[in-house]
N, C-alpha and C positions, 0 to 999 in steps of 0.2 A: 285629280291626283293620279300619280303614276300607278299603273296596275300592279297589284301585289303579286300576282301570279305570273311568273316569267318562265319561259321554257328552259329546260335544262341546257339545251344547245345554246341559247342566248347567253346564259350565265357562263358557260364554258368559254364562249368567244370573248365576252366582256372582261372576265377576270382571270380565267385559268390559263388560257393559251399563252405561249411564250411570245415575247415581243419580236416584231420585225422592224428594226430601225428604219429600213428603207421606206416604210409606209408612213413614218412620222410626218413627213412634209405633206402628206395627202389628207390630213385631218382638217377638213374644211371648217368645222365648227370651232376650231381653236383660233382662227384668225381674229385678232383683236381681243381675245379673251384674256383677262387678267392672270389666269392660271396656266397660260400656254407653256411657259418655261418649265413649270413643275410637272405638268402632265407629259410633256415630251421627254423630260428627264426619266420619269418612271417607264415610259414606253421604251426608251433606249436600254434601260436596265432590266427589262423583262418583268417589271412589277405590275404593269397595267397596259392593256391594249384596248382598241376600240371595236366598233361594229359598223360594217359597211362604210369604212373610211371616216367614221365619226367617233369622237371620244366621249361625247355626251357629258360635257363637264358639269352641266346643271342638273343631271339626273341624280337622285338620291341613292345612297349606297346602303345595302342591307347588312344585317349582322353577320350573315354567312360570308358575304363578300369581304367584309371588313376583316374577319378572322383569317380568311385565305390570304388577303393582302399582307397582314402582319406576319403570317407564318413565313413569308418570303425573306424576312430578315435573316433567317437561319438557313444554312447550307450544309446539312449533315451529309456525311459520306454515305455511299451505298450501304455499307455494313451497318452504320448507325441508323440509317433510315429503316432498314429491315428489322432492327431491334425495336425501334419506336413503333412501327406498325404491328409487330408481333405483340407488344405489350398493351397497345391501346386500341387495336382493331375491334375487339369485342366490346369495349366500353363505348366507343364511338357508334358502333352499329346498334347497340341497345339504347343509346341516348338520343340519336339523331334520326329523324324520319328518312325513309328510303328515298324520298324525292331529293334529298341533299347528298346522295351517295357520291356525286362528283366532287364533294368537298371533304370526304372522309380522311384522305391522307393528310391534307393540310390541317384539319382539326386535330388529328393525332399529334402532329408537330406542336400545335398550340398547347395541347395538354402536357406534352413532355417538357416544353419550354416554360410552362407556368404562365402563359398568356391568359389562359382560362382554366378554371378548375372543373373537375368532373361534375360537381353539384351545380355549378353555373351553367354548364353545357346542357345538363338534363332539363333545366327550367327555362332555358333561353329559347325565344321564338326567333329562329334563324331567318325567317322571312321578313321580319319587321325592319323598319329603317333605323339606322344607327344614329343615336343622339351625339352631339358634339362632346359633352362631358364624358360619355361612355367611351368614345374613341380615345379621348385623352387618357382615361383610366387604363384601357387595354394597351395603348401605345407605350405608356410608362412601363408596364409589365414587360412588353416585348423588348424594350431597351434595357431591361434589368436595372431599373432605377427606382424600384419600389421602396427601398430603405430611405433613399433621399426624399422621395415624395412624402413618406410618413413623417419625416422630420419637419416638413413644411405644412403639415395638415392644419396647424393652428395659425398660419400666417395670414395677414390681411392682403386682399387682392384689390387692385386699383380699378377693376372693371366696375362700371356703373350698375351692372346687374349681378355683382358678385354674390349677393344674397340668394340668387337663384341656383347657385352651384351646390349640389348636394354634399353633405359632409363626407360621404364615401369618396367623392371625386376631387375634393378641394385640394388635397396635397398633390395629386397628379397634375392638376391644372397649374398649380404654383410651380412645380418642377419644370413643366414645359415652358412656362414663361421665363424661368431662370435660365434655361439653356436656349432661349430664343427660337423655339419651335412654334409657339402661338403668341398672338397679341390681340388686342381689341380691334374692333372695326372702327369706321370713321366716327362713330358716335360714342366710342369707348366701351361698347358692349362686347361680351364674350358669347352670348346666346347659347348657354349650356344645354338648353332643352330643344334647340333647333335640330332638324334632320341634317345630316352631313351629306353634302353633295360630293360627287366624284372629284370635283375641283378642289374642295377643301381637304378631302382625304389625301389627294395627291400632294397638295402643298405641305401638309403636316409630315407625311412619310418622306418626301423629298428632303425637307429640312432635317428630318431625323437621320437620314443617310449622310447628309453633310456633317452633322454633329458627330456621328460615328467615325467618319473619315478624319475630321480635324483632331479628334481625340485618340486616333489610332486604336480604335476599339473594334474587335471582331466578336460578334455574338455567336455563342455556341450553346448547344443544349448540354449543359454541364454534366448532367447525370449520364449522358450517353457519349460524350466526347472521348474518343480513344477507347471506347469499351468494345469488348468482344464477348461472345457467349458460345459455350459448347456443352454438349451432352456426352456423358461417359460413365465409366464405372470407377468408383473410388478405390484406389489400391493401397493407400496408406494415409494416416492422420497422425500428427504429433508435432509438438514444439513449434506451434504457429505455422505449420506447413500442411499442405494438402497435395497429394498426388492423385491424378485422375487419368485413366486411359480412355480417351474418346474412341469413336468407332473407326478411326483410321489406324489404330494400333500403336500410336506413338504416345507414351506416357509423358504428361506434363507435370511439373511441380510449381506450386504457387504459394506465396505467403498468405496467411490468413490473419489480418489485423483483428484486434478485439472488437472493432466496430462492424465487422462483417455480419450481414443479415443472414442468418441460417434458419431455414425452415425444414421440418421433417413432416411429410404428409400435410403440408400447409400450416403447421403450427410451429411457433418459434421454439428453437432448441439450441443446446450448446453442442458444437461440433466435437465429436470424439471418435475413438477407434472402433466403436460398436458399429459404425456405418460403413466400414470397409466391406466392399462387395456389393454395396447398394448403388443404384443409379442416381445420378444427380445432374442438374443443369446449373452450371456455374457462370456467373458474369464476372469478367476480369477487366481490371483497369490498372494500368501501370504495373503489371506483373503481380497484382494482388487480387484476391477474391473479394468482391464487394457484396455479392449475393450468392447463396448456395441453396438451391431447392432440391432436397433429397427425398427420394421415395424409398421407404423402408417397409417391407412386407415379408413376413416369415414364409409366405407361400411362393415368393418370387425369387428366382436365382438367375445368374448370368454366367455364360461360358464365353470366353474370348480366346481365340487362337486361330491357328492356320488349318485350313481344310486339307486333310491328308488324303481323303478319297470321297467320291460321291457315288452312290448306287441307288438302284430302285428295285424293289421286289414286290410282286403282286400289287402293284399300284402304290406302294409305300416308298417314299423318298427318304434316304438316309444321308446325313452329312457326318462324316467322321472327322472330329476336330481334336487337335492336340492343344489342350488347355495351357495357356502361357503361365497361369498361376501354379498349377499342380504338375504339369508335365505329362499328365495322363491323357490318353486318347479316349474320347467318348463317342458313342454312336447316338446321334440325335435324329429322331423321327420328325419330319417336317410335315405337319398337316396341311391340307389344301387351304385351310382358313388362316394360316399364319401370314402375317404381313411381312413381305420381303422387299428390301430396297437396296440399291447400290448408290452410295453417295447422294442420297435424297431422292432418287428416282425409283419408282416402283418397278419391280422385276419379277420374273417367274424363277422358281428355284432351279430350273434347268440352266439358267445363265450363271449360276454359282459353280465355280470350277476349282479343281485341285490347286492349292497354293494361295487361294484367296484368304484374306484375313476376315473373320466373321465375329460378330457379337450376337449371341443367341440369348433371347429372353425366354425363360420358362415360368409358367404359372402352374403350380402344383405338378411340376414335372412335364407339363405339356408345352411344346414350343409355340409361342404366340407371335414372335417377332424375330426377324433375322436382318441384320445390317451387314452388308458385304462391301469390301474394298479390295483393291489389288494388294497382294501380300508383299509386293516389291515396292519399297519406298527409298527415297534418298533425301538426306537432311544434311545441310552444311551449317556450320557455326563455330563458335569459339568454346574451347573447353573451359568451363567455369569452376569445375571441381572434379577431382579423381581420387578415390579412396580404394585402398587395396585390402583384401581379406579373402575369405572363402568365396565371397561375392564381390566382384569389382563394381563399384558405383561410379558411373560416368555421367556427368551432367554437362549438357551442351546448351549454350544460349545462341539463338539465331538472330538475324538482323532486326527482327521486330522486338527483341527483348524477351521472347518466350523461352523458358528453360525446360529442356527435355531431359528425362531421366532414363538411363539404361542400366539394367542390372545384369552383369555378365558372370557366368559361372567360371571360376578360375580354372576348372578342369575342362571346359569346353569353350575356350576363347575363340573369337572370330579371327579372321586373317587381319593382321595389322600391317599397313604399308606406309612407307614414307616415299612418296612418288610411286615408283614401281619396285622399291626395295623392301623386302620383308624386315620388320623390326619387332622387338618384343613390346608388350603393352606398357612396360614401365618407362619406355622412351617417350610416351605421351605425357605432356606437361600442361598444367593450367596456363591458359593464355594462348595455347597453340590452336590453330585452325584445322578443322577436320571435316571430312564428309563421311557420314554413316550410311551404309547401304543395308537394307533389310531384305530378306527373302522369307516367304512363309511366316511373316510376322516377327522373325528373329534377326538379330544383327549377324550378318555374315562377313562384312568387310568394313574396316575403318581405315580411311586414307588420310594421313597427315598431309595437309595441303599447304600451300604458300610458295613463296619465291625461293628457289634454291640458287645459291651462288657459291663460287669457289674462290678463296682468298689465299694468296701465297705471300709470305713475308717472314719477318723475324719476330719470334715471341719475346716481347720486351718486358712483360709484367704478368705476374700471376697473383691474384688476391682471392682469398677465401674467407667467407663469412658464414653465419648460420643460414643465410638464404641461398648459398651456393658459391660457385667459383667463377671468376671472371678472368678472361685472358685479354691482354692488350697486344695486338699484332700490328707491326709497322710494315706496310707493304713496300714493294720496290719503288713505287712512285712517291713514297713519303707519307701517304695517307695512313692515319692511325685509326684503328677500329677497336672498340671495346665490345667484347662479345661474351655472352653467357655460355659456359661449358656444360653440356649435357653430361651428367656424371656417368651415364652409361654409353657415352660416345665410343665408337670403335676407334682404336689406335693402331697404326700400322707403320712399319719400316720396310719399304719395298713390299714383298709378299708376306712378310713375317708379322704376326700379331704381337704387339707390345703393350705394356701397361701405360696408362696415362701418366702415372708417376715417373716413368722413365724420361718424360719430356721436360726439359728444363728451360729456364729463361736464357735467351741467347740462341736457342735452337732455331733452325730454319724449318718452317712447316707449311703445309698446304692444308686448309681446313674447308670442309663442306658446311655451309651455313644455311639453316632453315629458320626464317623469321627471327633473325638475330641470335639464334642458338646454334652453337657448334655441335654438329651431330656426328662428324667423322674427322679424324686427324691423321695426316700422313707426315711422318718425320722425314724431311729431305736431307738434313745434315744436323749432326749434334755438335754444338760448339764445345760442350763439356768433354767430349771424347777426342777432340782434335789435338794433335801433338805439335802443331805449328800455327803461327799466325803471321800475316804479312801486312805491310802498309807503309805509309809515309810518316816519317818522324816529325812530330809537332814540337816536342820538348824533351830535353834530357836533364833530369834532376839527379846529378851525381851524388849530392849529399844524402838524399833519401833512396838512392839507387832505384829510380823509376824512370822508364822511358815511356812517353805517351805517343801513340801512333793513331792514325786514322786509316781504317781498313778500306779496301775498294768498295765495300758496301755502304760506307759512310758511318761506320761504327767506331767509337772511341774505345781503345783498349790500353790498359795500363800494365806495362811489362815490368815485373819485379826482377832486378838483375843481381840481387844479393847472393844468389847461388850460381851466378854466371861462371862458366868454365872457360869459354873461348869466344872471341869475336874475330871473324874471318872476313877479309875483303875479297870478294869473289873475283875482282879484276886482277889481283896479284897472287891470290892464294895465300897471302901472308896473314899472320895474326896481327891485330892492331889493338891499341888501347881504347878505352871508352871514349876518349877524346876524338877518336876517328869517326864516331857517329855524330852527325850534325843535323840541324834542322833541315828538313826536306830529303834527308837520306831515305832511300828505299831499303827496308830490311825485312828479313825473314827470321823469326825467332822460333826456336824449337824448345819444347818443354810440355807444360800442361796448364790448363785453366784451373784456377781455384774457385772462380765463380764466373758469371756470364761476361764480366768486363775486366777481370784481373787474370793475368797470365804470368806464370813463373818460368823464366827462361833459363836454360842450361847452356845454350849456345845461340849465337846470332851470326847471320851472314849478311854483309852489306852488299847489295846488288849494284 
């Protein structure tokens, strides 16, 4: 019998090390072996490698090796892996002997993915050989087919030794038969109680990978897929929302569904405003809090703000901090026993400098913890909401979908720029892209970003609804653009400031456009103030007293001649009758526009 005690190094080489495909051809003991195809497949995919150029296909696989192998169906991101290890490290360490420390990370993934339960892991002898029905059971769990297996638990199996399959594993074996991962041997037996060789394990796992590929199925640890976690201080609670300021000083806002697991000091509670000011570790998925672990202690308080100065006197270190919540500056004595860190790395208080953003924890007034980061931050995103009042509420969503919350004092607003041009804060609109820059933990500059273009043409349409005003501008090249007008856009005629209402349909304008929004208008010429119009005659309607012309800019103008006083032929200088104007005549009409396309003439010159 194979020795049960195997060195940690041998196990690492056999199971844990990543595959080196170039070595696959060098596995001498696979020549002529029935499982060669499957074992090479796993070697190439990094699921299994050999030892001294041998794959040992006939060696039995242990429980620990099996679980490590099955854990490789899952490829959590680095962030997800860190969360899994954080949640399960203590459980694995207390449940698994130290001799299996090499497998701890993989076992944590097995727990998180539901391949094995905590109670099973505690009672499992990881050094024993894996039985075939047990591998079937855990493989079905790894493939997330437990429900399908349970539905088949009462089905009849065609194996001649089907009665030897335990009730617990019967449905799993039936499911693997159904999806063509297992079949009977030459004698029709399944051999459920036989020890699994590396060849058999490789065959089942390789076929399972084929099944996943054919069904376009990617396995994820659902509870951790897309999850992030952060620690901070709760700043507000209400209406299914939670705002929290982590140690980087940037407040986030999250939705809190009814199903969110909320604990306070380890006990289940209902989230409410009483916990504002408490520290919490929140787990977030798809912009919503799925877990919130709150620490509430009347003796503990937090100060978050920018360091205004640092001093030392008689061996005592002081941090003077302007509290973001109250605006007051507090003197904080930092004992030598206080735990200090900068972005997760332990530091000495001497490295904390003026302008840093700090989160200070106090227990009965004594500082026990200091978290420091640079007070200068930069965040880019899309404005999702902006509300005005004594406090301006600005919400920005970044590319990851995280929503940030900024509360701005209307009397102490930061600098607002569009490009390099100063603008008022009411020029910022939901949907616009901005970059927010902080100094000393407070917003100092907001830059409206995006592509700036200048468009010149004729204003051909103005439409106003409850949602705003839209201008349609026809450029000189004939391209028509429909643009939203910023109600606070600047309007100019030369160097003179004018009202937006002074600009009419038919006017020629140049507009500055940011992200499809008109932010500035320059009136080049006003058709409504013009006293003449010229063009080629297209039609003369003597009965209705209307002449239709096409201007050099390609615009149709209808000239009303009911008030016409004179028609002059410029070539002769003589007055002529209306019949002297024919199609294709070039004329200049003098009078005034009644609207953007209708002109009332008092005199006409035929050129």
